C-alpha positions, 0 to 999 in steps of 0.5 A: 594348052596355053590357056591351061597354063594361064589358068594355073598361073592365075590360080597360083597368084590368087593363092599367094596374094589373097587366100594365104594372107586371109588364112593367116589373118584368121589364125591371128584373130583366133590367137588374139581371141584366145589370148583375150579369153585367157586374159579375161579368165585370169582377171576373173580368177584374180577378182574372185581371189581378191573378193574372197580375201576381202570377204575373209578380211571383213569376216575376221574384222567383224569377228575381232570387233564382236570378240572385242565387244564381248570382252568389253562387256565381260570386263564391265560385268566382272568389274561390276561384280567385283564392286558388288562383292567388295561392297557386300564384304564391306557392309558385312564387316561393318555390321560385325564391327558395330555388333562388337562395339555394342558388346564392348560398350556394354562391358565397358559400362559394367566395368565402370560401374564395378570400379574396374578401371584397368578393364575399362581402359583396355576395353576403351582401347579396343573400342577406339581401334574398332572405331578406326576400322569402321571409319576406314571401311566407311571411307572405302564404301564412299569411294566405291559409291563415288566410282559407281556414281561416275559410271552411272547412266544419265537416268541412273544418276537422275534416279539416285539424285531424286531418291536422295532428295525424296529421302531428305524431304521424308526425314523432314516430314517425319520430324514434323510428325514427331513434333505434332505427336509431342504437341498432342500430348501437351494438349492433353495435359493442358486439357486435364489442367483446364488450361484453355489458353495453352490449349488454343496456342498448342492447337495453332501450332499443331495446325501450322505443323500439319500444313507443313506436313502436307507440303512435304507430302506434296513435295515427295509426290512430285519427286516420285513422279520425277523418278517415274520419268527417270525410270522410263528412260531405261526402256526403249520405245519398242520395249514400252510398247510391248509392255503396254500390250502385255498389260492390256492383255493381262487385264483383259484375260486374267482380271488383274490390276497391272502395276506400271514398270516405272512404279517399282523402285529398288533402293540403291539398285536397279530393276527392269521388267519384260512382264509387269507386276500385277495385283491379284486377289489383293496380293502383288505378284512380281517376276522372279527375275526381278526379285533376283535383280532387286535383292541379289538373291540366287534363283534355281528352277527345278522343272521336273518338280515345278519348284523355285529355290531362292537363296540369299545369305542364310535364307532359303525359300522353296516355292512350288508352282500353284501351291500355297505351301512355302518352305523357309529354312525347313519351316513350312508356311502358308501363303494366300496367293501361290507362285504361278506362270503369267505371260510365260513368266514365273510370278511370286508373291512380292511382300512374302519373299522380300520380307523373308529375305530380311528386306522391306517393301513399302506400298504408296497407295496415293502414287501407286508405287512400290519401294524395295529397300 
């Protein structure tokens, strides 16, 4: 009995001293673990919320940036369109004034011849007023041109400067050609009069002028080569590589001569190609998009009828793919080389379209360049 009591007492001591504290510690550990787990979950949720907020903020910023860029581009486009519209309006007004001046000057001369001084005086006043208006328009046009020049990209400035230099040299060359023509007429007269001494003098002058003319031609060629380099700067290397690949493919598959995109100039305007122009059957074909950019013409495509409609001022040109018939202001005409798809681009006959839009196009065989004016 005594032994049983001792055993029970020892069991109670064990329970109070060892078993219960261990159980309490275990419960505490579970509580701490649970607390830590909950803390981790809360931290994780907070991090996710922060990440979501940051992502949303980034998206909002990127969206605002994109919208800002789009707005800037749109603003620039609107400004450019406004400048072009003002320039076109000024040019048309200037042309109208010039026509009125021609008519008034003619009437003024008739009034003077008939001795009608009162009418002549009235017309003279009108002429002075129109000339003042013309001067004001020219000043406005100069201001627009100056603003446009300040906004030009480096390659555009280079092209414009070289274009001006080339035109100045060409004007000098033309003057020399006129002098040569005059001297040739004088030579014929001297020959009729059998004036050999004068003939020899004139021949010497003609030879000197011809040398001068050749010098100007070489200078013009140099300016054209520099213009080609300037035009090249508006293309990225990737774009140039793509154009080279397209050119090689077109020459191999279609048996056409490809004109380098840097060899097409538009006076006082810009033009950019994603497919190069080609010479096919002796006719130059150019992407319709380039025609639109070069001339400011509106282009409409009617897919069901395979028709292209080009409109500028009072001219309307209607072409049909692979058809030699073209309609210009309701008059049907025939062309050698029709509009056609080349490299998935609609290509149209350059000279026919340009000239029917009352513009001029020139081909320089020595430099293999096209100039649209």
